[in-house]
N, C-alpha and C positions, 0 to 999 in steps of 0.2 A: 474395065481395067481398073485396078487399084494401084494408085501412085504411092500411097503411104497406108500402112496398116499397123496399128498400135494394138497387139493382142491384149486380152484381158488375162487376169491371173488363171482362169480355168483352162485357157488356150495354151499355156505355156507348161514346160516341165519344171521341175524344182531348180534346176541350175539356171534356166533362163530367167525365172522369177527373181532369184537371188541376185544374178549379175544385173538384171534391169533395175531392180530396187537399189543396188549399190551405186549404179551410175546415176540414178535419179535423186540420190541423196536421202532415201527413205530408210531409216535405221530400224523400222519396226521389227524385222526378222533378225536383227543382230544384237548380240550382247554387249554391253559396254565393257571397256577394258578393265575397269576395276572389279567388275563382276567376274570376268574370266580369270584375273589374277587371284582372286579370293577362292574360287573354285579349285584351282590348281594348288593353291596353298593347303587346302583340306585334303585334296585326293593324292597329291604327290608323295607324302609319307607312306601311304598305303601301297603305292606302286613301287616305291624304292624298297619296300620291306622283304622282298624276296619270298613271299609266301608261295609255297609249292601249289601247283596246279594238279588236281587228281581227276581222271576220267571216271565216268560212271555210267551204267546203263540208263537209257531212256526210261521214263515212267517209273524211276525209283525215288527213294528219298535223298539221294545224292551218295557221295563216296564214304565208305566205311571208315576211311582214315580220319575223317573230321568229326565222326559221330560224337566221340567222347567230349569234344569242345563245344558242340551246339546242341545237344540233346538237353532239353529242360528237366528240371526235377519230375519225376513220375513217367518220364519217357514221352514219346509222340503219340498221338492218337490218329490212326488213319481212317478218314471219313469215308473212304471208298470200300473198305472191307467191312462186311455185316458183322455186328455183334454177335458173339457166341452165348451170350446170357440167355 
């Protein structure tokens, strides 16, 4: 009979571990508030920009609508396609 069992990290799922660490005061898995605020300061303008989202087929280079903005000078080189030279 086990009256008390404290599982190790390998025995817990992710939520159990995070909650257990929070209750124990272990901040190892948590970001500091100033770090989180700085991350939001950087990311928030991009999220608020209203950039359109385009769907594209799997295993392609991406949506054709954005190709002019992201294509480097000289174009892309697809390493999967064999050279015709």
